[in-house]
N, C-alpha and C positions, 0 to 999 in steps of 0.2 A: 420429495425432499425440498426443504425450504432453507434458503441461505440469506442471512441478514447482512446487508451491505451497509456498513456504518461509515458515513462521511463525517469526519471530525471538523471539516471546514463548514462554514455557514452558508456557502454559496449553493443555492438550489440547482442552478444550471449545471454545475459540476456533478452533482448527484444524478441528475437526469441523464447526462451523457454517459456516466459510468454505468448506470443501470441499463441503458440501452445496449452498451457493449456486453455487459454481463448476461443479458438475456439472449444475445446472439450466440455467445459462447455456450451457455447452458443448453440452448436448442431443445427446450422441452424437458430436459432431464432434471431441472430444478426450478422452483419458483424463487425469483429474486425479490427480496423485501428491502427496499432502499429507505434509509432515514438520513436526515441532515441535522447537523449540530444546531441546537436551539440557542446556543450562546458561544462566545469565544471570538473567533476571527473569521473574516471572509475567506482568507487563505493562510494556512500555516506556512511560515517561511523562515523559521529558526528553531533551534532546539528548545529555547525557552518557551516559545509558543506551543511547541509540540508537547511539552510537559503539562501545560495548562489544558490543551485540547485532549490530551490522553486521559486526564481525570474525567473530563466530560464524556469521552467515548466509553469509559467503563460504566457510567450511569446509563448511557444510551443502550448499551448491550443488556444490562440488567433489566431495564424497563421494557425491553422488547424481545426477550429470550423465549417466550412461550412458543412451543412447537417449532423451534429452530434447530436445524441439524448441523449448521456450521456458520461461522461468522467471518466476514472480511472487514478488516480495518482499512478503509479506502483512503489512505493518505500515504504518500510515498515514504515518509520517514518512520512509518509504523508506530505511531504514538501508543504507548501502553500495551504493546503486543505481548511482552513477556508477562506482565501483570495479568492481562486478560486470560492468558493460558493457565495461569495458576488459579484464577478465581472461578472460571466457568468450565463446566463439564461437557463442552462441545469443542470440536476443532476450531481454532482461531488462526486465520491466515492474514499476514501483512503483505501489502503490495510490493514493498521493496524486497523483502526476503523471497517472496514468490518469484519475482522477476529474476533475481540473482540465481536462485536454484534452477529455474528454467534455462537461463543462459548457460549454466554449467553443463546442462544436458544437451545443448544444441551446438556448442562450439568449445574451443580451447581457451580463448581469451575474450573478455567482454569489457565494454566501456559503458559509462552512463553519460548521456547527453541531456542537459536540462537548460532552463531558461534564465538562471540567475547564479552569479558567482557566490552569493550569500550561502547557498546550500552545499558548497563543495566539500568542506571538511565534514559536515554532518553526514552527507551521503557516503563519503569515504568510510566513515565509522560504521555506517549501516552494513556495508560490505564486509568490513572486518568482523562484525558480529556473526556473520554467517560462516566464518572459517575459510572463506574462498578468496582471501585477499591476494594470494599468490597468482591467481588467474585474472586479476583485475588490472586494467590498463589506466584507470583514472577517470575523473569527471571532466567533461568539457562543457563550457558555458560561454555565452556572450560576455563581453567585458563589463557590462553594466546591468544593474537590476531594472526590470521593467516596472513602470509605474502602474500598469494595468495587467496583472498576471492572468486574469481570467481569459484574456484573448491572446495568450501567448502562442497558441498553436497557429493562429492566423497571422499575428503581427510579426513574428520572427521565424516563420516557417523556413524561409530560404536560409537563414543563419543556422537553424538547427540541422538542416540537410548538409550544409557545408561542414558543420562541426562533426556530424556523424561520419562524413567522408574522411575527415582528417583523423578521426579515431581509428579508422580502418587503415588508411595509408601510412600515417605517422606512428601510430601506437601499436599496430598489429592486431587490433580487435577483429574478431570474426563474428561477434554478436554485439549489438548496440541496444541498450535499454533506454527508453525515453522516460526520464524521471519527472514525476509531478502530475497531480490530478488534472491540471489544466491541459496537459498534453494527451489526455485519453482520446483514443481514436485516431491519433495522428500516425501511428505506426503503419497501419494498412495503407494510408494515403501516400507515404513517402518510401515505402519498401522498395519500389522499383528504382528509386533514385539513389539508393545506398547499397554498395556492394557487400552487404553482410546481412545476417538475420537481424530484423528489427523487432524488439519485444515491446508490447503494450502491457504494463504491469497489472492493470485491472483484468485483462484477459488471462494472464498467467495465474493471478490470484483465484479467479473463478474456477479455472480448470483444476487447480490444486485443492480448492475447497470441496469440489464435487468428489474428487478422488478420495480425500481423507474421510469425508462423510460416508462414502460408499464402503470404506474399509472399517467403519466403526471406530476410527482412531480417536485417542484422547491424549492429552498432555502426559508425557511419560513419567515424570518425577513427581509422584503424589506427595512425597515428603516435603516438597516446597509449597504445598497448599497452605495458605495462611491459617493460623489458629483462630478459633472463634473469639470474637470480641464485640463489644458494643461500640457504636459510633455516633456522631452527632453532625447534623447538617447535610447528610447524604440523602439521595432519593430513597424512598422506602424499599424499593426492590434491591438496590445495591446494599443497603444496610442489612437486609435480610440475608443476602448471600454471605456477607462478611460475618454476620452473627452465627451462621451455620458452621463455618470453618471446615476443617478437613473431614 
């Protein structure tokens, strides 16, 4: 089994960290094939940026889909997740959705803790899209946005632990999701300091991708697959997928 791990962010160190975690979770059951966005943003931090990065992610998937059994979109806002599921005939998993679905199986109420208030409304909408908003206690973040998000796990670790504790004590969460690719790997490091289950979204996404690929699952509503049409300015591989249609 081969799983394509698509990082729509341009930061290679994030890809390397997520790939490391993915291989630990896969534990020999799947080969992880990581790729990093060739253009766009060092780190996606808004819905506008996610729209741009999502288009890039679709080309990345199309260009690297040969012999792939499942795809992970490795950015917490799940850029172009719905579109990718309609275009490609393999299971496509998003980090945010995977984390939320996993949280729903591990507890009654869950919270998202992340490193920037800029993502609060966007991440709240991600939860709403899963249909599990009634079990969501909200997003907790520091008061200000970090200038260097790549080192968030190191620079605001103590703040993130404190926010997770507040999500448990004040909001009633029994599961805490650490949102954002820069926080990959932090869940295992702080789990002993938080009186709740702490979820690493990339770990959840890998586990679900392996499960769906093992089941031979595909996107259910084939009626939503785009009709065949010509295009201009896209990568050859993505243009071919779109030209093929349903």
